[in-house]
C-alpha positions, 0 to 999 in steps of 0.5 A, a space after each residue: 590497888 592503892 586502896 587494898 594495899 594501904 600500908 605498901 608505899 607508892 614506890 614499892 608498888 610501882 617497883 613490883 608492878 614494874 617487875 611483873 610487867 617486865 616478867 610478862 605476868 601483867 601488861 601495863 596500859 597508860 592512858 592519855 590525860 591528866 592525871 596520868 591513869 594507868 591500867 594493868 591487866 593480866 597476861 596469859 602468863 599471869 592467868 597461868 599463875 591462878 592455880 599456884 596462888 590459889 594452891 597457896 592461899 588454900 595452904 595458907 588458910 588450912 594451916 591457920 585453922 589448924 593452928 587456932 584449932 
């Protein structure tokens, strides 16, 4: 995620991930070892957000295309 969001600070990313975990959208799995490794996966609740996020993406793409035309 860090590579995909280079301008986002570590603290903000950690806070957002913690909020999503608390809301039940993602599951945080900390792996033993050094350095610490954490794996995030979508929960069933998170998967149900897929169509909503896709609709927002589509709307943004359509709006941008119209504004550029």
